[in-house]
Every structure is written in C-alpha cells, then in structure tokens.
C-alpha positions in Angstrom: 115.8 123.4 -38.9 116.0 120.4 -36.6 114.8 120.9 -33.3 117.6 120.2 -30.6 117.6 116.9 -28.8 116.8 117.2 -25.3 118.2 114.9 -22.9 117.7 114.4 -19.2 120.2 112.5 -17.0 118.8 109.7 -14.6 120.1 108.0 -12.1 119.8 104.0 -13.3 121.5 102.2 -10.3 119.7 100.9 -7.2 120.3 103.0 -3.9 120.9 101.2 -0.8 118.2 101.2 1.7 118.5 104.2 3.7 118.6 103.4 7.3 116.3 104.0 10.2 112.5 104.0 10.5 110.8 104.2 6.9 108.4 107.1 6.1 104.7 106.0 7.0 105.7 103.3 9.2 104.7 105.4 12.3 101.2 106.1 11.3 98.4 103.7 12.2 95.3 103.6 10.0 92.2 102.3 11.1 88.8 101.5 9.5 86.6 104.8 10.1 84.4 106.9 7.6 84.1 110.8 7.9 80.8 110.5 9.8 82.1 108.5 12.7 85.2 110.7 12.5 83.1 114.1 13.0 81.1 112.1 15.8 83.7 110.7 18.0 87.3 112.1 17.3 87.2 114.9 19.5 86.2 112.5 22.7 89.4 110.5 23.5 86.9 108.2 25.6 84.8 107.1 22.4 87.9 106.8 20.4 89.4 104.2 22.8 86.1 102.4 23.0 86.2 102.3 19.3 89.8 101.2 19.2 89.6 98.3 21.8 87.6 95.6 19.8 89.6 96.4 16.8 93.0 95.8 18.6 91.6 92.6 19.8 90.1 91.6 16.4 92.8 92.8 14.1 96.1 93.1 15.9 98.2 93.0 12.9 97.1 96.4 12.3 99.0 98.2 15.3 102.3 98.4 16.5 103.7 95.4 18.9 102.8 96.5 22.4 99.7 98.5 21.9 97.9 95.6 23.7 99.8 96.4 26.7 98.5 99.8 27.3 98.6 103.2 25.5 97.6 106.6 26.1 96.0 109.1 23.5 97.9 112.1 23.7 95.7 114.6 22.1 95.1 115.9 18.6 97.6 117.2 15.9 97.5 120.5 14.8 94.8 121.0 12.0 95.9 120.0 8.6 96.7 122.7 5.9 95.7 120.4 3.1 92.4 119.0 4.8 90.8 121.8 6.6 89.0 120.3 9.7 91.1 117.2 9.9 93.2 116.7 12.9 95.2 113.4 13.7 95.5 111.9 16.8 98.9 110.4 18.5 99.2 107.3 20.6 102.1 106.9 23.4 103.0 103.5 24.5 104.5 102.8 28.0 107.8 102.5 26.4 107.6 105.9 25.0 107.4 105.2 21.4 104.8 107.7 19.8 102.5 106.6 16.7 100.0 108.7 14.7 96.3 107.6 14.4 94.5 108.2 11.1 91.3 107.6 9.8 90.8 105.4 6.5 88.7 108.1 5.0 91.8 110.4 5.0 94.5 109.3 2.4 98.0 109.2 3.5 100.0 112.6 3.3 96.7 114.3 3.6 96.3 114.1 0.0 92.3 114.0 0.0 89.9 111.8 0.8 88.6 108.4 -0.2 85.6 109.6 -1.7 87.5 112.4 -3.7 90.2 110.0 -5.3 88.0 106.4 -5.5 87.4 107.0 -9.0 90.4 108.8 -10.3 92.7 105.9 -8.7 90.0 103.4 -10.3 91.3 105.0 -13.5 94.8 105.0 -13.1 95.0 101.4 -12.2 93.4 100.7 -15.5 96.0 102.6 -17.3 94.4 105.8 -18.3 97.1 108.7 -18.8 97.3 111.2 -16.2 96.2 113.9 -18.5 93.0 112.5 -18.8 92.1 112.2 -15.4 93.3 115.7 -15.0 90.7 116.6 -17.9 87.9 114.8 -15.7 88.9 115.6 -11.7 91.1 118.6 -12.1 94.3 119.0 -10.3 97.5 118.8 -12.6 99.5 115.4 -14.2 101.9 115.8 -11.4 99.6 115.5 -8.7 98.4 112.3 -10.3 102.0 111.0 -10.7 103.1 111.6 -7.1 99.7 110.0 -5.6 100.8 106.7 -7.2 104.5 107.2 -6.0 103.0 107.6 -2.5 101.2 104.6 -2.7 104.3 102.6 -3.9 106.2 103.9 -0.5 104.3 101.0 1.2 105.5 97.4 1.5 104.0 95.7 -1.5 104.0 92.3 0.2 103.1 93.5 3.8 100.5 95.6 2.6 99.0 93.0 0.5 99.3 89.8 2.7 98.3 90.8 6.4 98.4 87.1 7.5 101.8 85.5 7.6 100.0 81.9 7.2 98.6 83.0 3.5 101.8 84.1 1.8 101.9 81.9 -1.2 103.9 78.7 -1.5 103.9 78.7 -5.3 104.9 81.7 -7.2 105.6 83.0 -10.9 108.2 85.5 -12.1 109.2 86.9 -15.3 110.8 90.2 -16.6 108.9 93.1 -18.4 111.0 94.9 -21.1 110.3 98.7 -21.1 111.8 102.2 -22.3 113.2 103.7 -19.6 114.3 107.2 -20.2 115.1 106.4 -24.0 117.1 103.1 -22.9 116.2 99.4 -22.4 115.0 98.6 -18.8 113.5 95.4 -17.2 110.8 95.1 -14.7 111.2 91.9 -12.3 107.7 91.0 -12.0 106.6 88.3 -9.2 103.1 87.0 -8.7 101.4 84.6 -6.4 97.8 83.8 -5.5 96.2 86.2 -8.0 98.3 89.4 -6.8 101.4 91.2 -7.8 103.8 90.7 -5.0 107.2 92.3 -6.4 108.0 94.9 -9.0 111.5 96.0 -9.1 113.2 98.0 -12.1 116.7 96.8 -13.4 118.7 98.2 -16.1 120.2 94.7 -17.0 118.6 91.3 -17.1 121.7 89.4 -15.8 121.9 87.2 -12.8 123.7 89.9 -10.4 120.8 92.8 -11.3 118.0 90.5 -11.3 119.1 88.8 -8.0 119.0 92.6 -6.6 115.8 93.3 -8.4 113.8 90.3 -7.2 115.7 90.7 -3.6 113.1 93.3 -3.2 110.5 90.9 -2.9 112.4 88.4 -0.9 113.3 91.1 1.7 109.5 92.0 2.2 108.3 88.7 2.3 110.7 88.1 4.8 109.7 91.0 6.8 106.0 89.4 7.1 107.5 85.7 7.8 111.4 85.7 8.6 111.6 81.9 7.7 109.5 82.5 4.5 110.7 79.9 2.1 108.3 79.3 -1.3 108.3 75.9 -2.6 108.1 76.6 -6.3 108.4 79.4 -8.8 107.5 79.2 -12.5 109.8 81.1 -14.9 110.8 81.1 -18.7 113.9 79.4 -19.7 116.2 82.4 -19.0 119.0 81.2 -16.7 119.5 84.5 -14.9 115.7 84.3 -13.4 116.2 81.0 -12.5 119.3 81.5 -10.7 118.5 84.7 -9.0 115.6 82.7 -7.2 117.9 80.0 -6.3 120.0 82.2 -4.6 117.3 84.2 -2.7 115.6 80.9 -1.8 117.8 78.2 -1.6 115.4 75.5 -1.1 112.9 76.8 -3.8 112.2 74.5 -6.9 111.8 76.2 -10.4 109.3 75.0 -12.8 110.0 75.6 -16.4 107.0 77.2 -18.2 105.2 74.9 -20.6 103.5 77.7 -22.4 106.9 79.1 -23.6 107.8 75.7 -25.1 104.4 75.8 -26.8 104.3 79.4 -28.2 107.9 78.7 -29.9 106.1 75.6 -31.8 102.9 77.9 -32.6 105.0 80.7 -34.0 106.4 78.6 -36.5 103.4 77.0 -37.8 100.2 79.0 -36.4 97.9 77.3 -38.7 98.9 73.5 -37.6 95.9 73.2 -35.4 96.2 69.3 -34.9 99.9 69.8 -34.0 99.1 72.3 -31.4 96.0 70.1 -30.1 98.7 67.3 -29.6 101.1 69.5 -27.7 98.4 70.5 -25.1 97.3 67.1 -24.8 100.7 66.3 -23.3 100.4 69.1 -20.6 96.9 67.8 -19.8 98.7 64.3 -18.7 97.2 63.5 -15.0 100.4 61.7 -13.9 104.2 61.8 -14.7 104.1 58.5 -16.4 101.6 59.6 -18.8 103.3 62.8 -19.3 106.2 61.2 -20.2 104.5 58.7 -22.5 102.7 61.3 -24.3 105.8 63.3 -24.9 107.8 60.4 -26.4 104.4 59.7 -28.7 104.4 63.3 -29.8 108.1 63.3 -30.7 107.5 59.8 -32.8 104.5 61.4 -34.5 106.1 64.6 -35.5 109.1 62.6 -37.1 106.8 60.2 -39.2 105.4 63.6 -40.7 106.3 65.9 -43.4 107.2 69.0 -41.0 109.7 71.7 -42.1 112.8 71.8 -40.3 112.1 74.6 -38.1 109.1 72.7 -36.6 111.0 69.6 -36.2 113.7 71.7 -34.1 111.6 73.3 -31.6 109.4 70.2 -31.1 112.5 68.2 -30.4 113.9 70.8 -28.0 110.5 70.7 -26.2 110.8 66.8 -26.0 114.4 67.2 -24.6 113.4 69.2 -21.6 110.8 66.6 -20.8 112.5 66.1 -17.3 112.3 69.7 -16.6 108.6 69.8 -17.1 108.0 66.7 -15.3 109.3 68.3 -12.2 105.8 70.0 -11.7 104.2 66.6 -10.9 106.0 66.3 -7.7 104.7 69.7 -6.2 100.8 69.8 -6.3 99.6 73.3 -6.7 102.4 74.8 -8.3 102.1 77.1 -11.6 103.0 74.9 -14.8 102.8 77.8 -17.0 103.2 81.7 -16.8 99.6 82.5 -17.2 99.3 84.0 -14.0 102.1 86.4 -14.3 101.5 87.1 -18.2 98.1 88.2 -17.6 99.2 90.8 -14.9 101.9 92.1 -16.9 99.5 92.4 -19.7 98.2 95.3 -17.7 101.3 96.5 -17.2 102.1 96.6 -20.8 99.1 98.7 -21.1 99.9 101.1 -18.3 103.6 101.8 -19.2 102.4 102.1 -23.0 99.9 105.0 -21.7 102.6 106.7 -20.1 105.6 106.1 -22.9 107.7 104.0 -21.0 109.3 105.0 -17.6 110.5 108.8 -17.1 112.6 109.8 -14.1 115.0 108.1 -11.7 115.1 104.8 -10.5 113.6 105.2 -7.0 110.4 107.3 -8.3 109.8 104.9 -11.3 109.9 101.7 -8.6 107.4 103.7 -6.8 104.9 104.5 -9.2 105.0 100.8 -10.6 104.5 99.7 -6.9 101.8 102.2 -6.3 100.3 100.8 -9.3 100.6 97.1 -8.2 98.9 97.8 -5.1 95.9 99.3 -6.8 95.9 96.0 -9.1 95.6 94.0 -5.8 92.8 96.0 -4.2 90.5 97.5 -6.9 87.2 95.8 -7.3 86.7 92.9 -9.8 84.7 93.9 -12.9 80.9 92.8 -12.8 80.0 89.5 -14.3 76.9 89.3 -15.7 75.0 91.2 -12.8 76.2 88.0 -10.4 77.4 89.3 -6.9 80.9 88.1 -6.5 82.3 86.0 -3.5 85.3 88.4 -3.5 85.8 91.9 -4.0 89.6 92.2 -5.1 92.4 89.9 -5.4 93.6 90.9 -1.9 90.5 90.1 -0.6 90.4 86.4 -2.0 94.1 86.0 -0.9 93.2 87.3 2.9 90.1 85.5 2.9 89.1 88.6 4.5 88.9 92.6 4.4 88.6 95.4 7.0 86.2 97.6 4.9 83.6 97.0 2.3 85.0 100.0 0.4 88.0 98.8 -1.5 89.9 102.2 -1.3 89.1 102.1 2.8 90.3 98.7 2.8 93.7 99.3 0.9 94.3 102.3 3.5 93.8 99.9 6.5 95.8 97.2 4.9 98.8 99.7 4.2 98.4 100.6 8.2 102.1 101.0 9.5 102.9 101.1 5.6 102.3 97.4 5.6 104.8 96.2 8.1 105.1 96.2 12.0 107.8 98.2 13.1 110.5 96.8 15.5 109.8 96.8 19.2 
C-alpha cells in the first residue's frame, strides 16, 4: 500500500513590511566579555565609565541622541533562560528607552557566545541541524530558530557600519532552489566579498525580482539615503537587469563575460585552444584592444572547421561585444560573476544539506539571511599557518572590528538590529 502523500500549505507571497519599530532595534549591544560583565555590571558608575569612550569612538552603535546625555535606569529582572544575567535599560532626555546588552549574551537570550560559537560555525558551513544536535545537544528546531533570529537583523546595516564603505560595484544573480516541493528563486546580491542581499521569490519575472532585490535597496538606503551603486554585474537575464535599473536609475549593468565563455565551453569541452583565445580577449587591457581581439576571435573561428553549434555561440559572444566593452568605462567593476558565484556555491551546499527550503516565506528568508550574516562574519580558513590581515569578509570591508572574537564582533555589529532608529 502506498503511503499517503503529506502536503503542507505555505504562504509563498511576500508580506508587506509591518509598520512600527522592528523587533530588536531597541537593543544596544556593546563589546563586553562575561568577566567584565560580572565585575562592573552592578555598578552604574563603572558601566558609565565603560560606555563613555565607546560612545565617542563608535557612535554608530548607539541611537542618535545618546551623546547628548542618558540615564542608566536600572537592571531588568533576571533572565529565565539565562540565570544570573540581567540586562540594563538606558533612558534618553526625550523619553526614549533602550536596552543595553553585553556581547557575550546572544540575542533573545538563547545562550552565550562561548556556547554557540562552534555550533554556528558548523551551521555556516552547511552542516545539517541534526548533526549539530548530535554533537551539541538541544534539538533541530532550536538551531533552525537560532538562524532565523540572526536573520531578523538588517543584512546591509549589520555588515556595513560605515556608510562610506557601501560598495560601488555589485554582482547579482538568482539561485534556483526547491521550496516546499515547488520552484523558488533566491535573489542574491554581493559586494566587496560580502553577501548583502538574499530574498526569496516564487517567480523570476521582472515584477517579482524587483520586489526581491528591493529588500537590498531598502536596507542600503537605510544606511545611506542617497546610495546609488555605479555598476552591477549580472548574467543575460533581462528581468534581473531591468529590476536593478528600476531600483537604482543611474546604475550601469555589466554583462558577465564568464557566462558567455561557459556557453562555448559546454559545447566543446576539449577545445583548449579556443578556450584560451576567448580568455585572451577578456584579458585585453583597453577597450580598443578588446574590440580588436574580439574581431580576431570571430575571424579565426570562421576559418576553422568548428561545428555549427560552436560557431553560433562564438558569434553570439562577438555580437555582444559592445555590452562587454562597457566594463572598461567603470574601473573596479566586476566583469564576471565570480564574486556572486563563489558565495552561491556555499548557498547550494547549505540548501542541499536541508533538502531545500521548508516553511513560509518570512521564516525561510530569515533563515537565509542568518546564514548570510554568518558568511560575512565567520573567520577565514587558516592559510599555510600564515596570519591573515583580516579575520572575516566584514572585517575586510569595514577595515575594523569591535572585538577580536568573530561572534562577539557579529553581535556588536548587529546592535540596534543593524540600523539606527529614527529620532
């Protein structure tokens, strides 16, 4: 007897952003270890002495108006989840109240940095939740929800604390995935080596992609209201290119040269000479040299005995010469999609380990965003025993960090949920 197929109805449309203060944006996270917490937290004067230099050195971590004066109003009741931990409240002159949390305490009081450092590192590498449960205990849903709670933070605002470091050149693409047994698309935006946008869509047409990539546009403009990136590298899919042109009217779309090469390679994998000639075109130093090499490539192929399918894709590459040549007018832009492809390879492994996405759009997106934040802040792999100049992609982008420990650093970057609340 065949087992009855079980189906689950999930809402696959994007819900409008709820009005009001986003959850987590009223909590200030400061770099503080457990030993410092136990030594000074009960003394308001010592806490104030700890805060004053931090407010001057890193005002972006605090709400606007904290420099004008504040009052430590006392400690909150002891946490039921974490006995012995009591957060503090800060009141401003205008009546606003915020919660002060040390960075060794994870958001939502789910545990300490020391307890969750290694489990989160494994989750960032795509290790299934059941394996993490086998090693560290709890249950699978605990680890699922831990990622979702990280995903509540602004992805751009948490990763880029200095508005001047928002990347001018982006790369974007859609990752196809299984979502509750149907096709889904993850709109993926990357810049400066970091994941800056992941949003889920049930269609890859222009309207849906404009909505999905619009999440990145909204978060980036929360950091810098007049943010206008110069370029974005995409493949030839028209909906992606049109979506970015609508969201950023001044942006220039750069056609990915790698995709053009892959179409040729897939039709003649052993033709090394042809492959090398295509990449010689790409390595041209100037736009004039690029055009000359492209013309020479087309002539060389016509003089050979290549199959018709190969000649067609080479001709298509040559016909798009003007689109590829645009990159020479924008120094520093991404001429290929390597940046986004390498990060999406990690996403592929992450989704494969979980057998796709399961659940409603909001919860799936938050899980993806939590994974993305871990990619930005987790430490780089060791390289031949040599010390690295930067600890993580976010460290390299911002050229600074608040704490030497990567998870402490992530917690502090996510102060105020990654954005300053309005005054």
